[in-house]
Residue, then its C-alpha position, 0 to 999 in steps of 0.5 A: m346132942l346128949g347133955i352127959t355132964k347134966l344128966l349124970c351129975g345132975i348139974t345145970t350146964p352152959s347149953d342150959d341157959l341158952r335151951y331154956g334158961g337154965d332151970s331144969s323145972r321149966l321143961p314141959t311135960e311133952p316135946l314139942s310138936p314138929k309143927e312148933k319147934r324150930p330148927i337149928v339151921v346148919w349152913n354149909m355156907t363153902r365147900r371149898c376147905n383146906l383140908r382133905c377128912i377122910h370122914c368129911y360128909s361134904e368131900s370138900k376140897d381146897e378149890d373154887y366151888i361153882g353156884e354158892l350162895t352169895t352174899e347177898e343170897g346168905k342175908g335173904l336166908i338169914e332173914d327168913i330164918s329169923y322171921f321163922k324164929v330159928p334159934t340159932i344157925l350153925f356156919s360150917g363148910g367145907e371150912p367156913f373161915m374160907r368164905k371172905d364174907l363169914f364176918e359180914l353174914a354172922s353179923f347179921a345174923i346176930e344183928k337179927g336176934i340169931r344165936g351164931v355159932i361155928s364149926t371149923n377146923g380151927t386151923l385158920i383162927t389166928p389172934p386177930v380172928a380169935m379177937k374178930i370172933r369175940e367183937i362180932g358176938i359168936s356163942y360158941v365155936g367147935i374145932s375139930l380134933d381127931g385124936l392125937e397128932g399123929t391120928n388127926d394129922r393121918f385123918r386130916g389129911k396134912k402135917g401140922a394139922f394138930e397143932e395148928a387146930l391147938r393153936g386155934i383153940r387156945n387163940c379163941s380162949d386168950a380172946g374170951v371166946k367160948v371154944g369147945l372140941r368136937f371128936t368124931l368116934n372111929s376104928y382109927n381113933y378109937k383108942d385115942l379117946p382117953a387122951v383126948l379127953d385129957l387134953l381137956e383139963k391139960e389145955d382147959i377146954p371147957r367143953c366136949c361134943v363126941y360124935h358118932l360116925v355117920y355114913s355120908g360123903r367120903g364118910s359113907k366109905l367109912i361104913k366098915a372102919d366104924i367102931s363095933h357095938e362092943e368098943t361103942r360101949h366101951a368109948l361110952d363108959i369112958i366119956f362117963d368115968k371121965t365125966g365123974y371125974f371132972y365132977s368129982k375134982g370140982i372141974t367145970k366141963e360138959i361133957l356131949t355126945v351127937d349123932n347115937h341116941a341110944n346113948g340116951v337109953y344107954l345112961y338112963l339104963k347106968i343111972k337106974k341101976e347106980q343111982p335111981e332116986r335121979a332116974e325118973d327125973v333123967l327118963r323125964f328130960l330125956r322124953w323131952n329131949g325127944g331123941a333123933s331130930s333130923g327134918i324136925g330139930i335140926g335141918n341143913v342148907d347146903n353150899l348151893g342153897y339146897v335144904h335137907a334134913d340134916q348135913f348128913w343127908r345131902h343126897y336128898s333135897f326138899g327144894n332150894v332157898r333161890e326157888r323158895r323161903f327156908s321155912e316154906i319148905w321146912m314145913d310143907t309135908s308134901d315131901p314123903i320123906m321130910a312128912g316121915l321124918k316129921n312123924r317117923k315113928g310108924l314107919l320105922k322097922g324092925r327092932c326100932s320099931r318094937c324098942k320100949y324107949l322109942d320115944i327116948c331115941n325116935g328111931n335114931f340116923r335114918v341115913r345111917a339105916e338108908a346107908v347100910t339097908g337102903d332102906v330109910w325106915e330100917s333099923d339103925p345099925a349103929c344101935y348097940l343096945t341089947d333086945e333085953e335091954i329095948g324090951i323086945 
């Protein structure tokens, strides 16, 4: 996750308070080692979903899935990760609001000192649900919109999904719940990006995360539907320009990009050219941030209890929390993939292995490289930077 507002505009954002107390001067000179770092845990607590999105990494449907973790097993997972000092648990799905015990489990996590976050399609957030979210102390709700009404509804497989999600955002805002918009870039909705960013101002939405497509689940069928490198650069320029516009107008918005760490390099090169006096500070932050963090700073537990490097690695598991604690599985580097993800630089191939900004990007998304090349350690095909830009 890359904080565009923070880096481009040089201002403190709400995420800073969560990561290092709002004081950038407290950044360590080096990123934490994999042994020191504790991951944000994404728990896909159910596979069931009321929508059928074409890019769904869990290939969810509106049906029961046998063998999902029970409430007590979920509490056992939460108990373990609280002792493991996991900072945040992200409740996801499928659609997490289709689990009747979501609030019970989220309340338990918050009682254990873990920050609770929900990732949802937003269509089930009525005013009473939004008030309950606030009452139990959920820190943030991310609601997905994948374009304007026509685009979003086609993408999500339901007419009216756009308006329902927008109502969910409004209900959260009315209840005083911190809410943000999530948008996954692809060739179907690429042209909607400017209008989606305009929604932030129109609907007074404080935060937007723009995700790059990851080829996993139903999304694996979208490899050819990803945007081109040229379009990716153009999309980043749109995001940068809109972020600058908000800042120049004194409009408080936090813009982030997710799932392509080449963006950090692209932004650094822009700042080096246009704001050279800030370039070293930005570079220092990017190095501290450390780039791609699958298997290090983010981990996943699926609905059946299997542990993955992140939510897109459902085809490869390191173990099951019914058999071993998450904390034990996470620190066990006897698995070659887990060991490699935690110390990948010597394993990377192709352009990634020769890139002079490897300490910023950390090889980007390995699951995307595997989906296209069949090799986990090959170059990420979504890197849009030129050979000249990365010094090879």
